[in-house]
C-alpha positions as CSV (number, residue, x, y, z in Angstrom):
1,M,-23.5,-6.2,3.3
2,I,-20.4,-4.3,2.5
3,R,-19.0,-4.8,-0.5
4,R,-15.6,-6.3,0.3
5,A,-14.7,-7.1,-3.4
6,A,-14.7,-4.2,-4.3
7,L,-13.0,-2.3,-1.7
8,L,-9.9,-4.8,-2.0
9,A,-9.9,-4.5,-5.9
10,V,-9.0,-0.9,-5.0
11,A,-6.6,-1.6,-2.1
12,L,-4.9,-3.4,-4.7
13,V,-3.7,-0.3,-6.5
14,L,-2.8,1.4,-3.1
15,P,0.3,-0.2,-1.9
16,G,1.8,1.2,0.9
17,C,5.7,2.2,0.6
18,M,8.4,3.4,2.2
19,G,11.0,5.5,0.5
20,G,10.6,9.1,-0.5
21,S,12.5,12.8,0.2
22,D,13.6,13.6,3.5
23,D,12.3,17.2,3.0
24,E,9.7,18.5,5.7
25,P,6.3,19.0,4.0
26,V,4.4,22.0,3.9
27,A,2.1,20.4,6.2
28,R,0.7,17.1,6.8
29,Y,-3.0,15.8,6.4
30,L,-5.0,11.9,6.6
31,V,-7.5,11.8,3.9
32,F,-10.6,9.2,3.9
33,T,-13.5,8.5,2.1
34,K,-16.7,8.8,3.4
35,A,-20.4,7.7,2.7
36,I,-19.3,4.9,0.5
37,D,-21.7,4.0,-2.2
38,Q,-23.8,6.9,-1.5
39,P,-24.8,10.0,-3.5
40,Q,-22.6,12.0,-1.0
41,Q,-19.8,10.0,-1.2
42,A,-16.5,12.4,-0.8
43,V,-12.9,12.5,0.3
44,W,-12.5,14.4,3.8
45,I,-9.2,15.8,4.8
46,G,-7.9,17.0,8.1
47,D,-4.4,16.8,10.2
48,V,-2.3,13.8,10.2
49,S,-3.7,12.7,13.5
50,G,-7.1,12.6,12.2
51,N,-8.2,16.0,13.8
52,K,-10.5,18.5,12.0
53,M,-11.7,16.2,9.5
54,R,-13.6,18.2,6.7
55,R,-15.3,17.7,3.3
56,L,-12.4,18.0,0.5
57,T,-14.4,17.1,-2.7
58,R,-16.4,14.3,-4.1
59,G,-14.4,11.3,-5.4
60,V,-13.5,7.5,-4.5
61,Y,-10.3,8.2,-2.9
62,G,-7.5,10.7,-2.5
63,L,-3.6,10.6,-2.1
64,V,-1.6,13.3,-0.2
65,S,1.4,14.6,-2.1
66,P,4.5,14.4,-0.2
67,D,5.0,17.8,0.6
68,G,1.3,18.5,1.1
69,R,0.4,20.8,-1.4
70,R,-2.0,18.9,-3.6
71,I,-4.1,15.6,-3.4
72,A,-4.8,13.6,-6.2
73,V,-8.2,12.0,-6.3
74,W,-10.3,9.6,-8.2
75,R,-13.4,10.3,-9.8
76,R,-15.1,7.4,-11.7
77,G,-16.0,8.6,-15.3
78,S,-13.6,11.4,-15.1
79,G,-9.9,10.0,-14.1
80,I,-7.6,11.8,-12.0
81,L,-7.6,15.4,-11.0
82,T,-5.9,17.3,-8.5
83,V,-6.9,19.6,-5.7
84,D,-5.3,21.8,-3.0
85,P,-6.1,21.4,0.8
86,G,-8.2,23.8,1.1
87,G,-10.4,22.7,-1.9
88,G,-9.8,24.9,-4.4
89,D,-7.5,24.9,-7.8
90,E,-9.5,21.8,-9.0
91,R,-8.1,20.6,-12.5
92,F,-7.9,17.1,-14.7
93,V,-4.4,15.5,-14.7
94,A,-5.1,12.2,-16.7
95,H,-7.2,9.6,-17.2
96,G,-7.0,6.3,-14.9
97,R,-6.6,5.9,-11.3
98,P,-4.0,7.3,-8.8
99,A,-1.8,4.7,-7.3
100,A,1.2,6.6,-5.6
101,W,2.7,10.1,-5.7
102,L,6.5,10.0,-6.5
103,P,8.8,11.9,-3.6
104,D,8.9,15.0,-5.7
105,S,5.4,15.6,-5.4
106,R,5.0,16.4,-9.0
107,H,5.0,13.0,-10.8
108,L,2.3,10.3,-9.6
109,L,2.2,6.6,-10.6
110,A,-0.8,5.7,-11.6
111,S,-2.8,2.8,-13.6
112,Q,-4.5,2.9,-17.0
113,G,-6.2,0.0,-17.8
114,E,-3.3,-2.9,-17.2
115,A,-0.4,0.0,-17.8
116,L,1.2,1.3,-15.2
117,V,2.1,4.9,-15.9
118,N,4.2,8.0,-15.0
119,V,2.0,11.0,-14.9
120,D,3.7,14.6,-14.6
121,V,0.9,16.0,-12.8
122,D,2.3,19.7,-13.9
123,R,2.2,18.7,-17.8
124,G,-0.5,16.5,-17.8
125,T,1.8,14.2,-19.8
126,V,2.1,10.3,-19.2
127,A,4.8,7.8,-19.4
128,V,4.3,4.5,-19.5
129,I,6.2,2.4,-17.1
130,E,4.6,-1.3,-17.6
131,R,1.9,-2.4,-19.9
132,R,1.3,-5.5,-18.0
133,K,-0.6,-5.8,-15.3
134,S,1.3,-5.2,-12.2
135,V,-0.6,-5.7,-8.7
136,T,2.0,-4.1,-6.0
137,W,5.0,-2.1,-6.1
138,S,7.3,0.3,-4.3
139,I,9.1,3.4,-4.7
140,S,12.9,3.3,-4.1
141,P,14.5,5.4,-1.4
142,D,16.0,8.0,-3.9
143,G,12.7,8.1,-5.6
144,K,14.5,7.2,-9.2
145,S,13.5,3.7,-9.5
146,I,10.2,1.3,-8.5
147,A,10.2,-2.3,-7.7
148,Y,7.3,-4.1,-9.0
149,D,5.7,-7.4,-9.6
150,I,3.7,-8.8,-12.5
151,Y,1.1,-11.6,-12.2
152,R,0.8,-13.6,-15.9
153,D,-1.5,-17.1,-16.7
154,P,0.9,-19.5,-16.8
155,P,1.3,-21.6,-20.2
156,G,0.6,-25.0,-18.2
157,P,-0.4,-26.0,-15.1
158,S,1.5,-24.2,-12.3
159,E,0.8,-23.4,-8.4
160,C,1.2,-19.6,-9.6
161,W,3.3,-17.0,-11.6
162,F,4.7,-14.1,-9.8
163,D,7.8,-12.3,-10.5
164,I,9.8,-8.8,-9.6
165,Y,11.2,-6.7,-11.8
166,T,12.6,-3.1,-11.3
167,T,12.9,-0.1,-13.8
168,R,13.7,3.4,-13.6
169,V,10.5,5.5,-12.8
170,N,10.4,6.9,-16.9
171,G,10.3,2.9,-17.8
172,D,13.9,3.2,-18.4
173,S,16.8,0.2,-17.7
174,K,13.9,-2.6,-17.1
175,R,15.4,-5.2,-15.0
176,R,14.0,-8.9,-14.0
177,L,14.8,-9.4,-10.4
178,T,13.4,-13.5,-9.9
179,R,12.4,-15.8,-12.4
180,D,11.1,-18.5,-10.5
181,G,7.1,-17.5,-11.0
182,R,7.2,-17.4,-6.8
183,S,8.3,-13.6,-5.8
184,S,5.6,-10.6,-5.5
185,N,5.2,-7.8,-2.9
186,P,8.4,-6.1,-3.4
187,V,8.9,-3.3,-0.5
188,W,12.1,-1.3,-1.0
189,G,14.2,-0.1,1.9
190,D,17.8,1.4,2.4
191,D,19.9,-1.9,1.5
192,W,17.3,-4.5,0.7
193,I,14.1,-5.1,-1.0
194,A,11.9,-7.3,0.8
195,F,9.3,-9.6,-1.1
196,A,6.8,-12.1,-0.5
197,Y,8.1,-15.9,-1.3
198,R,6.5,-19.0,-2.2
199,P,8.8,-22.1,-1.6
200,P,8.2,-25.0,-3.9
201,G,5.0,-27.0,-2.8
202,T,3.7,-24.7,-0.8
203,G,1.3,-22.7,-3.0
204,C,0.2,-19.7,-3.9
205,F,-1.7,-18.3,-1.2
206,A,0.9,-19.2,2.1
207,P,4.2,-17.0,1.0
208,R,6.5,-15.9,3.7
209,V,8.8,-12.7,3.9
210,W,12.2,-12.8,2.2
211,K,14.9,-10.4,1.1
212,M,17.2,-9.5,-1.9
213,R,19.5,-6.9,-3.3
214,P,18.4,-4.3,-5.5
215,D,19.9,-6.0,-8.1
216,G,18.5,-9.1,-7.3
217,S,21.2,-11.1,-5.8
218,Q,21.8,-12.6,-2.3
219,K,18.1,-13.9,-2.2
220,Q,17.4,-15.0,1.3
221,P,14.8,-15.8,4.0
222,I,13.8,-13.3,6.7
223,M,11.1,-15.9,7.7
224,T,12.7,-19.5,7.4
225,Q,9.2,-21.0,8.1
226,L,5.5,-19.6,7.9
227,P,3.7,-20.2,11.1
228,R,0.7,-22.5,10.4
229,R,-1.5,-19.9,11.8
230,F,-0.5,-17.9,8.7
231,S,-1.7,-20.2,6.6
232,S,-5.1,-21.6,7.7
233,S,-8.1,-20.7,9.2
234,G,-8.8,-18.1,6.7
235,Y,-5.1,-16.3,6.5
236,Y,-3.1,-16.4,3.4
237,G,0.5,-15.9,4.5
238,V,2.6,-12.9,5.0
239,R,3.4,-10.2,2.8
240,P,6.0,-7.4,3.2
241,F,4.5,-3.8,3.6
242,S,6.9,-1.3,4.8
243,W,10.8,-1.2,6.5
244,V,10.8,0.5,10.0
245,R,13.5,2.7,9.7
246,D,16.5,2.4,12.2
247,R,14.8,-0.6,13.9
248,P,15.3,-4.1,12.6
249,L,12.0,-4.6,12.1
250,L,9.5,-5.2,9.1
251,L,5.7,-4.4,8.7
252,A,4.1,-6.8,7.1
253,T,0.4,-7.8,5.7
254,V,-1.7,-10.9,6.4
255,P,-4.5,-11.1,3.5
256,T,-7.7,-12.3,5.3
257,E,-11.5,-12.2,3.9
258,W,-11.7,-9.1,5.3
259,G,-8.5,-7.3,4.6
260,N,-5.2,-7.1,5.3
261,E,-4.4,-7.7,8.8
262,L,-1.3,-5.7,10.2
263,A,1.8,-8.2,11.1
264,L,5.3,-6.9,12.8
265,V,8.0,-9.1,11.7
266,N,11.6,-9.0,13.2
267,S,14.2,-8.7,10.5
268,R,16.8,-10.7,12.1
269,N,14.9,-13.9,13.3
270,G,11.9,-13.3,11.3
271,S,9.7,-14.1,14.4
272,T,6.3,-12.7,13.4
273,R,3.6,-11.5,15.4
274,K,-0.2,-9.6,14.8
275,P,-0.8,-6.6,17.2
276,D,-4.1,-7.3,19.4
277,L,-5.7,-3.9,19.7
278,D,-8.3,-5.6,22.2
279,P,-7.2,-5.7,25.9
280,R,-9.5,-8.3,26.8
281,P,-8.3,-11.4,27.6
282,R,-9.4,-14.1,25.1
283,Y,-10.7,-11.3,22.8
284,T,-8.7,-10.2,20.0
285,S,-8.7,-7.5,17.5
286,P,-6.4,-6.7,14.9
287,M,-5.5,-3.9,12.7
288,Y,-5.9,-3.3,9.2
289,A,-3.4,-1.7,7.1
290,D,-3.5,0.4,4.1
291,H,-0.4,3.1,4.7
292,A,2.7,3.2,6.5
293,S,4.6,6.5,7.6
294,R,7.8,7.3,5.8
295,E,9.5,5.9,8.5
296,G,7.2,3.1,9.1
297,Q,6.5,3.8,12.7
298,H,3.2,4.5,12.1
299,V,0.1,2.5,10.2
300,V,-3.2,4.2,9.3
301,G,-5.9,1.6,8.3
302,A,-9.6,1.3,7.8
303,A,-10.9,-1.6,10.0
304,C,-14.4,-3.6,8.6
305,G,-16.3,-6.6,9.5
306,A,-18.9,-8.4,7.1
307,E,-21.1,-5.2,7.4
308,W,-20.7,-1.4,7.9
309,P,-19.4,0.5,10.0
310,S,-15.9,0.8,9.4
311,T,-13.5,2.3,11.6
312,I,-10.5,4.0,10.5
313,Q,-7.8,3.8,13.2
314,I,-3.9,4.8,13.5
315,F,-1.6,2.4,15.0
316,S,1.9,3.4,16.6
317,V,4.5,0.7,16.4
318,T,6.2,2.0,19.2
319,D,4.0,1.9,22.0
320,G,1.7,-0.5,20.4
321,R,-1.4,1.8,20.7
322,A,-4.1,2.5,18.2
323,K,-6.8,5.7,17.8
324,D,-10.0,5.4,16.0
325,V,-9.9,8.2,14.0
326,Y,-13.7,7.4,12.5
327,R,-16.5,5.2,12.6
328,G,-18.8,4.9,10.0
329,M,-19.4,4.6,5.9
330,A,-15.8,5.3,5.3
331,S,-12.4,3.5,3.7
332,W,-9.5,4.2,1.6
333,P,-7.0,6.5,4.1
334,D,-4.3,8.2,2.9
335,W,-1.8,10.3,4.4
336,N,2.0,12.1,4.2
337,R,3.1,11.4,7.6
C-alpha cells in the first residue's frame, strides 16, 4: 500500500501560491521525485512541460527557484541543499525542510521544527518568521510579505481553531487578520486574500472560500454555500489554491483521502466545479493539484490511488485538458512556470 499519510504530511509544507516577480527566468524547469521509498529515490528534472527528464540528485523533493538557476532539495538527515539544474555546485544551505522560494530567488521559506523561517541561500543565515506551527502560507505579489495560518489546540471544547496572520518576510510587522478560529489557507492575490472559512455550526472539515483585503477588512463570501457534494462522501470542503490572473477565477482544492483534488471557483458568483479528465460517460477522473503556475493558468499534480503507480500530470485551465508526464513511483512535482 502507498504511504498516503506520509505524502500528505509533506504536502502540507508545499503550498501552491501565486505572487512573485514578472522577471523572465533563465530557464523553466519541472522537477519531481522518482522511486519513492526506494534506495534509488532521487529528484529528476526536465523542461517545464515534463520532457527530457533526467536524474538530478538524490533527495526527498526539490523546489525550482523562480529564476531557474537553483533547485532547493531536502534530504532526510541532511537538511536543505541547493544544486544547479545541471547537477553541479551542490552545497548545504541550512537545516530544516524547504517550503517555497521567494521571488528574488535568493531567499527561501523553510520549516525548522514547528518554526517558519526565511533562509538567505547565499549567506546561509536564517531569520525566524513565526515560531508557532503554520500549516499553509502564501507570498504577496510584491514578494515582501506573507500570509499564513496558525493552528493551535483550543483551551476548551471547540470545533477548530485556525487564524490568519500577515508579516514581512523577515518576521517584522506581524498582524493578525482573523480572530474567529475558523479561517485558514490564505492565498494572496493582487487586491484580495482568498481564504477558507468555516461558518459557525459547520464543523472544521467543511470550509468554503471567502476573501478579504490584505489588511483584514471587507471579509465576504465568494462561495455563499458549500455544495453538498464537497462536504460528504469523502470530501472535506473547498480551500483556495491560486488566483488566475486576468480572469474571474480561483483555483481551489477539495481534500480527499487520496489527495487534493482541483476545483475551479468563479470568483464573481462562487459557482464551483471539478474538472473531469475522463471523457467516458459515467466515469470520472479528478485532477490532483500540487502547484499552480505564476499566472494560475496551469497546474501540476501527482494523481495516486490506494497503491502505486502515481501519475504526474499537467492541467491547462484554459482548454481543460491534462497531459500525463510520468507514471510510476513518483510524487512531489514542482516548477517555475
